[in-house]
A tleap script that builds the chain and sets N, CA, C and O, in Angstrom:
source leaprc.protein.ff14SB
mol = sequence {
  NMET PHE GLY LYS ARG ALA GLN ASP ASN THR
  GLU ALA THR HIE PHE ARG THR GLY ARG VAL
  THR THR ILE ASN GLY GLN PHE PHE PHE SER
  THR ARG GLU ASN THR LEU GLU GLY PRO PHE
  VAL SER ARG THR ASP ALA GLU ARG GLU THR
  GLN VAL TYR VAL LYS ARG MET GLN ARG SER
  ASN ALA ILE LYS ALA SER GLN THR CLEU
}
set mol.1.N position { 0.944 -1.300 0.181 }
set mol.1.CA position { 0.333 -0.260 -0.031 }
set mol.1.C position { 0.959 2.122 -0.176 }
set mol.1.O position { 1.391 3.167 0.308 }
set mol.2.N position { 0.690 1.721 -0.722 }
set mol.2.CA position { 1.629 3.105 -0.863 }
set mol.2.C position { 0.551 4.059 -0.582 }
set mol.2.O position { -0.630 3.886 -0.881 }
set mol.3.N position { 1.144 5.278 0.133 }
set mol.3.CA position { 0.544 6.466 1.106 }
set mol.3.C position { 1.334 6.928 1.842 }
set mol.3.O position { 2.553 6.941 2.012 }
set mol.4.N position { 0.340 7.364 2.320 }
set mol.4.CA position { 1.629 8.547 3.778 }
set mol.4.C position { 0.288 8.437 5.377 }
set mol.4.O position { -0.900 8.755 5.438 }
set mol.5.N position { 0.995 7.999 6.152 }
set mol.5.CA position { 0.459 7.805 7.441 }
set mol.5.C position { 1.059 8.943 7.784 }
set mol.5.O position { 2.203 9.329 7.544 }
set mol.6.N position { -0.299 9.725 8.690 }
set mol.6.CA position { -0.358 11.274 9.714 }
set mol.6.C position { 0.862 11.087 10.405 }
set mol.6.O position { 1.283 12.180 10.785 }
set mol.7.N position { 1.428 10.371 10.648 }
set mol.7.CA position { 2.640 10.584 11.482 }
set mol.7.C position { 4.063 10.709 9.930 }
set mol.7.O position { 5.290 10.617 9.919 }
set mol.8.N position { 3.638 10.807 9.497 }
set mol.8.CA position { 4.807 10.154 8.547 }
set mol.8.C position { 4.930 11.330 7.846 }
set mol.8.O position { 3.919 11.925 7.472 }
set mol.9.N position { 6.739 12.008 7.474 }
set mol.9.CA position { 6.597 12.824 6.396 }
set mol.9.C position { 6.377 12.524 4.864 }
set mol.9.O position { 5.953 13.419 4.133 }
set mol.10.N position { 6.655 11.307 4.391 }
set mol.10.CA position { 6.684 11.770 2.535 }
set mol.10.C position { 5.654 10.291 2.662 }
set mol.10.O position { 5.356 9.462 3.522 }
set mol.11.N position { 5.477 10.461 1.810 }
set mol.11.CA position { 4.353 8.993 0.770 }
set mol.11.C position { 5.811 7.369 1.245 }
set mol.11.O position { 6.939 7.454 1.730 }
set mol.12.N position { 5.362 6.691 0.996 }
set mol.12.CA position { 6.025 5.282 1.721 }
set mol.12.C position { 5.079 4.943 1.463 }
set mol.12.O position { 3.887 5.240 1.380 }
set mol.13.N position { 6.438 3.545 1.201 }
set mol.13.CA position { 5.177 1.504 0.802 }
set mol.13.C position { 4.707 1.500 1.822 }
set mol.13.O position { 5.138 2.470 2.446 }
set mol.14.N position { 3.836 0.773 2.553 }
set mol.14.CA position { 3.496 0.367 4.263 }
set mol.14.C position { 3.077 -0.971 4.319 }
set mol.14.O position { 1.858 -1.144 4.309 }
set mol.15.N position { 4.074 -2.324 4.397 }
set mol.15.CA position { 3.336 -3.356 3.812 }
set mol.15.C position { 2.403 -4.657 5.421 }
set mol.15.O position { 2.911 -5.487 6.175 }
set mol.16.N position { 1.330 -4.290 5.296 }
set mol.16.CA position { 0.135 -5.335 6.438 }
set mol.16.C position { 1.473 -7.028 6.638 }
set mol.16.O position { 2.174 -7.851 6.049 }
set mol.17.N position { 0.988 -6.537 7.903 }
set mol.17.CA position { 1.624 -8.077 8.155 }
set mol.17.C position { 0.809 -8.551 9.645 }
set mol.17.O position { 0.417 -7.943 10.641 }
set mol.18.N position { 0.801 -9.927 9.202 }
set mol.18.CA position { 0.294 -10.245 10.537 }
set mol.18.C position { 0.331 -9.690 11.848 }
set mol.18.O position { 1.398 -9.680 12.462 }
set mol.19.N position { -0.711 -9.228 12.347 }
set mol.19.CA position { 0.367 -8.471 13.817 }
set mol.19.C position { 0.703 -9.704 15.119 }
set mol.19.O position { 1.461 -9.627 16.086 }
set mol.20.N position { -0.251 -10.876 14.639 }
set mol.20.CA position { -0.448 -11.754 15.862 }
set mol.20.C position { 0.854 -13.252 15.886 }
set mol.20.O position { 0.991 -14.113 15.017 }
set mol.21.N position { 1.684 -13.087 17.289 }
set mol.21.CA position { 2.300 -13.983 17.294 }
set mol.21.C position { 2.456 -14.967 17.819 }
set mol.21.O position { 1.611 -14.928 18.714 }
set mol.22.N position { 3.191 -16.272 17.938 }
set mol.22.CA position { 3.229 -16.717 19.221 }
set mol.22.C position { 4.424 -17.421 19.689 }
set mol.22.O position { 4.956 -18.352 19.085 }
set mol.23.N position { 4.720 -17.041 20.532 }
set mol.23.CA position { 5.825 -17.445 21.312 }
set mol.23.C position { 5.317 -18.396 23.143 }
set mol.23.O position { 4.443 -18.277 24.002 }
set mol.24.N position { 6.514 -19.261 22.883 }
set mol.24.CA position { 6.643 -20.525 23.507 }
set mol.24.C position { 4.229 -20.621 24.139 }
set mol.24.O position { 3.610 -20.011 25.010 }
set mol.25.N position { 3.903 -21.384 23.387 }
set mol.25.CA position { 2.384 -20.726 23.729 }
set mol.25.C position { 1.367 -20.132 24.075 }
set mol.25.O position { 0.169 -20.393 24.187 }
set mol.26.N position { 2.453 -18.736 24.330 }
set mol.26.CA position { 0.616 -17.869 23.958 }
set mol.26.C position { 1.272 -16.834 22.968 }
set mol.26.O position { 2.313 -16.798 22.313 }
set mol.27.N position { 0.027 -15.888 23.186 }
set mol.27.CA position { 0.536 -15.278 21.391 }
set mol.27.C position { 0.070 -14.188 22.508 }
set mol.27.O position { -0.433 -14.005 23.616 }
set mol.28.N position { 0.860 -13.383 20.877 }
set mol.28.CA position { 1.943 -11.735 21.445 }
set mol.28.C position { 0.672 -10.409 20.648 }
set mol.28.O position { -0.472 -10.763 20.934 }
set mol.29.N position { 0.677 -9.677 20.173 }
set mol.29.CA position { 0.806 -9.048 19.145 }
set mol.29.C position { 2.013 -7.545 18.589 }
set mol.29.O position { 2.364 -6.642 19.349 }
set mol.30.N position { 2.220 -7.614 17.846 }
set mol.30.CA position { 3.366 -6.609 17.173 }
set mol.30.C position { 2.740 -5.095 17.072 }
set mol.30.O position { 1.802 -4.862 16.309 }
set mol.31.N position { 3.263 -4.199 17.807 }
set mol.31.CA position { 2.558 -2.822 17.591 }
set mol.31.C position { 3.463 -2.264 15.860 }
set mol.31.O position { 4.236 -2.963 15.205 }
set mol.32.N position { 3.046 -0.958 15.566 }
set mol.32.CA position { 3.567 -0.413 14.511 }
set mol.32.C position { 4.444 0.184 15.322 }
set mol.32.O position { 5.538 -0.053 14.809 }
set mol.33.N position { 4.686 1.133 16.761 }
set mol.33.CA position { 5.735 1.600 17.630 }
set mol.33.C position { 6.615 -0.078 17.635 }
set mol.33.O position { 6.390 -0.315 16.448 }
set mol.34.N position { 6.878 -0.492 17.794 }
set mol.34.CA position { 8.223 -1.533 17.673 }
set mol.34.C position { 7.675 -2.522 19.646 }
set mol.34.O position { 8.521 -2.988 20.409 }
set mol.35.N position { 6.362 -2.536 19.870 }
set mol.35.CA position { 6.290 -3.282 20.565 }
set mol.35.C position { 5.486 -4.755 21.192 }
set mol.35.O position { 4.432 -5.056 20.632 }
set mol.36.N position { 5.940 -5.583 22.246 }
set mol.36.CA position { 5.121 -6.627 21.884 }
set mol.36.C position { 4.200 -6.840 22.245 }
set mol.36.O position { 3.632 -7.308 21.257 }
set mol.37.N position { 3.544 -6.850 23.010 }
set mol.37.CA position { 2.506 -7.072 23.430 }
set mol.37.C position { 1.029 -7.843 23.782 }
set mol.37.O position { -0.033 -7.585 23.214 }
set mol.38.N position { 1.234 -8.911 24.920 }
set mol.38.CA position { 0.820 -9.465 25.773 }
set mol.38.C position { 1.617 -10.643 27.093 }
set mol.38.O position { 2.623 -10.208 27.655 }
set mol.39.N position { 1.163 -11.888 27.441 }
set mol.39.CA position { 1.134 -12.885 27.312 }
set mol.39.C position { -1.021 -12.873 26.683 }
set mol.39.O position { -1.715 -12.137 27.384 }
set mol.40.N position { -1.412 -13.263 26.083 }
set mol.40.CA position { -3.057 -13.563 25.667 }
set mol.40.C position { -2.783 -15.617 25.659 }
set mol.40.O position { -1.890 -16.446 25.480 }
set mol.41.N position { -4.227 -15.534 25.981 }
set mol.41.CA position { -4.329 -16.963 25.701 }
set mol.41.C position { -5.211 -17.841 24.646 }
set mol.41.O position { -5.555 -18.976 24.314 }
set mol.42.N position { -5.294 -16.712 24.425 }
set mol.42.CA position { -5.246 -17.065 22.114 }
set mol.42.C position { -4.931 -16.408 21.571 }
set mol.42.O position { -4.404 -15.460 22.154 }
set mol.43.N position { -4.984 -16.372 20.221 }
set mol.43.CA position { -4.838 -15.932 19.402 }
set mol.43.C position { -6.543 -14.389 18.959 }
set mol.43.O position { -6.536 -13.235 18.531 }
set mol.44.N position { -7.600 -15.323 19.382 }
set mol.44.CA position { -8.217 -14.641 19.933 }
set mol.44.C position { -8.924 -13.448 20.027 }
set mol.44.O position { -9.586 -12.571 19.472 }
set mol.45.N position { -8.283 -14.020 21.310 }
set mol.45.CA position { -7.633 -12.362 22.859 }
set mol.45.C position { -6.665 -11.538 22.309 }
set mol.45.O position { -6.416 -10.368 22.597 }
set mol.46.N position { -6.036 -12.407 21.324 }
set mol.46.CA position { -5.059 -11.556 21.389 }
set mol.46.C position { -5.626 -10.647 19.946 }
set mol.46.O position { -5.651 -9.422 20.070 }
set mol.47.N position { -6.087 -11.272 18.560 }
set mol.47.CA position { -7.274 -10.078 18.321 }
set mol.47.C position { -7.423 -8.857 18.958 }
set mol.47.O position { -6.820 -7.790 19.072 }
set mol.48.N position { -9.204 -9.800 19.613 }
set mol.48.CA position { -9.529 -8.406 19.968 }
set mol.48.C position { -8.801 -7.764 21.136 }
set mol.48.O position { -9.256 -6.640 21.351 }
set mol.49.N position { -8.048 -8.028 21.771 }
set mol.49.CA position { -6.535 -6.913 21.983 }
set mol.49.C position { -6.144 -5.834 21.182 }
set mol.49.O position { -5.979 -4.665 21.531 }
set mol.50.N position { -5.994 -6.406 19.921 }
set mol.50.CA position { -5.078 -5.624 19.225 }
set mol.50.C position { -5.848 -4.536 18.449 }
set mol.50.O position { -5.118 -3.599 18.126 }
set mol.51.N position { -6.788 -4.451 18.170 }
set mol.51.CA position { -8.424 -3.254 17.746 }
set mol.51.C position { -8.267 -2.425 19.770 }
set mol.51.O position { -8.110 -1.239 20.060 }
set mol.52.N position { -8.381 -3.512 20.630 }
set mol.52.CA position { -8.926 -1.945 21.790 }
set mol.52.C position { -7.259 -1.468 21.255 }
set mol.52.O position { -7.208 -0.259 21.481 }
set mol.53.N position { -5.969 -1.901 20.678 }
set mol.53.CA position { -4.684 -0.626 21.261 }
set mol.53.C position { -4.701 -0.124 20.176 }
set mol.53.O position { -3.953 0.829 19.960 }
set mol.54.N position { -5.581 -0.627 19.144 }
set mol.54.CA position { -5.792 0.557 17.772 }
set mol.54.C position { -6.162 2.094 18.304 }
set mol.54.O position { -5.736 3.246 18.218 }
set mol.55.N position { -7.344 1.257 18.969 }
set mol.55.CA position { -8.819 2.467 19.189 }
set mol.55.C position { -8.153 2.949 20.208 }
set mol.55.O position { -8.681 4.012 20.535 }
set mol.56.N position { -7.071 2.644 21.009 }
set mol.56.CA position { -7.051 3.945 22.263 }
set mol.56.C position { -5.311 5.174 21.871 }
set mol.56.O position { -4.831 6.288 22.080 }
set mol.57.N position { -5.019 3.612 21.079 }
set mol.57.CA position { -4.181 5.242 19.807 }
set mol.57.C position { -4.619 6.517 19.521 }
set mol.57.O position { -4.240 7.593 19.983 }
set mol.58.N position { -5.351 6.298 18.812 }
set mol.58.CA position { -5.871 6.780 17.810 }
set mol.58.C position { -6.585 7.505 19.121 }
set mol.58.O position { -6.012 8.572 19.344 }
set mol.59.N position { -7.549 7.274 19.955 }
set mol.59.CA position { -8.122 8.124 20.466 }
set mol.59.C position { -6.949 9.517 21.822 }
set mol.59.O position { -7.306 10.610 22.263 }
set mol.60.N position { -5.539 8.712 22.055 }
set mol.60.CA position { -4.511 9.122 22.462 }
set mol.60.C position { -4.055 10.472 21.384 }
set mol.60.O position { -3.884 11.640 21.736 }
set mol.61.N position { -3.910 9.841 19.827 }
set mol.61.CA position { -3.948 10.807 18.943 }
set mol.61.C position { -4.651 11.672 19.349 }
set mol.61.O position { -4.201 12.605 20.014 }
set mol.62.N position { -5.886 11.551 19.041 }
set mol.62.CA position { -6.832 12.568 18.836 }
set mol.62.C position { -6.877 14.245 19.582 }
set mol.62.O position { -7.054 15.406 19.212 }
set mol.63.N position { -6.454 13.113 21.464 }
set mol.63.CA position { -6.566 14.325 22.026 }
set mol.63.C position { -5.011 15.025 22.159 }
set mol.63.O position { -4.816 16.058 22.800 }
set mol.64.N position { -4.109 14.389 21.549 }
set mol.64.CA position { -2.716 15.589 21.138 }
set mol.64.C position { -3.474 16.597 20.919 }
set mol.64.O position { -3.996 17.448 21.638 }
set mol.65.N position { -3.451 16.194 18.901 }
set mol.65.CA position { -4.403 17.134 18.018 }
set mol.65.C position { -5.745 17.843 18.037 }
set mol.65.O position { -6.490 18.357 17.203 }
set mol.66.N position { -5.730 17.644 19.386 }
set mol.66.CA position { -7.148 18.188 19.967 }
set mol.66.C position { -6.107 19.612 20.558 }
set mol.66.O position { -6.222 20.750 20.103 }
set mol.67.N position { -5.265 19.269 21.485 }
set mol.67.CA position { -4.309 20.060 22.584 }
set mol.67.C position { -3.671 21.003 21.573 }
set mol.67.O position { -3.608 22.072 22.179 }
set mol.68.N position { -3.234 21.154 20.521 }
set mol.68.CA position { -2.298 22.010 19.961 }
set mol.68.C position { -3.138 22.481 18.667 }
set mol.68.O position { -2.743 22.611 17.508 }
set mol.69.N position { -4.467 22.706 19.239 }
set mol.69.CA position { -5.157 24.011 19.547 }
set mol.69.C position { -5.151 25.219 18.973 }
set mol.69.O position { -5.828 26.131 19.448 }
savepdb mol mol.pdb
quit
């Protein structure tokens, strides 16, 4: 996907990859900020928490943006 994210200075190609990985039988998801979140008991839990994380980050970014106005 070629495009520009809000925090990017220039357009670039971004590849979507699976965010959920398994380590020693536990599930984790990786973030754009290069963190590994978890552990979770199941893949379903990790995928659900991925969505929760994304929404939390979007809210945080919206609050930061509104404070700079």
